[in-house]
C-alpha positions in Angstrom: 0.1 0.1 0.1 1.2 3.4 -1.0 1.4 5.8 2.0 2.3 8.9 -0.3 -0.2 11.4 -0.3 -1.7 12.6 -3.8 -1.3 16.0 -4.4 -5.0 16.5 -5.7 -6.2 15.0 -2.0 -6.3 17.9 0.3 -8.1 18.1 3.6 -11.6 19.3 3.2 -11.3 18.7 -0.5 -9.4 21.9 -1.0 -12.6 24.0 -0.2 -11.9 24.9 3.2 -11.0 28.5 2.3 -13.9 28.8 -0.2 -16.7 29.8 2.3 -18.6 32.7 2.5 -16.8 35.7 4.5 -18.9 36.3 7.7 -17.6 39.7 9.0 -20.3 42.0 9.9 -23.1 39.4 8.8 -24.0 37.9 12.1 -26.8 39.0 14.1 -24.7 39.1 17.5 -22.2 41.4 16.1 -22.6 44.7 17.4 -20.2 46.1 14.8 -21.3 47.2 10.9 -19.1 45.7 8.6 -18.2 49.2 7.2 -16.8 50.0 10.7 -15.0 46.5 11.2 -13.4 45.8 7.6 -11.2 48.6 6.8 -7.8 47.6 4.9 -6.9 50.9 4.3 -6.5 51.7 8.2 -5.9 48.2 9.7 -2.7 46.7 9.0 -3.8 43.5 9.7 -6.9 43.6 7.4 -4.6 44.3 4.5 -1.9 41.9 5.4 -4.6 39.0 5.8 -5.8 40.6 2.2 -2.1 40.4 0.9 -1.7 36.8 2.1 -5.1 35.5 0.9 -4.4 36.9 -2.5 -0.8 35.0 -2.6 -2.1 31.8 -1.3 -5.6 31.2 -2.5 -6.7 31.5 -6.3 -10.5 32.2 -5.3 -9.8 34.5 -2.4 -11.5 37.5 -3.9 -14.8 35.7 -4.6 -15.2 35.6 -0.8 -15.7 39.5 -1.0 -18.7 41.8 -2.2 -17.6 44.5 -4.6 -17.3 47.3 -2.0 -14.6 45.3 -0.1 -12.8 44.4 -3.1 -12.6 48.3 -4.1 -11.4 48.7 -0.8 -8.7 46.1 -1.0 -7.6 47.7 -4.2 -7.4 51.1 -2.8 -5.5 50.0 0.3 -3.0 48.3 -2.2 -2.9 51.6 -4.3 -2.1 53.7 -1.2 
């Protein structure tokens, strides 16, 4: 029996990072999305975006158009 992993077999079928983004969508979240997501002024948000863009081909599909525009604006600054 071959114990080596097939490169196409991934934990979770490779879809672990393809779930919808939930920041600001929870009914229990007291912050509005616009207040919470700010890649232009929060270093952790822009770094998260940069790493996501580098690692995951479908990263931007998790975001809506306004969030993508915010990421683009932050990267252009």
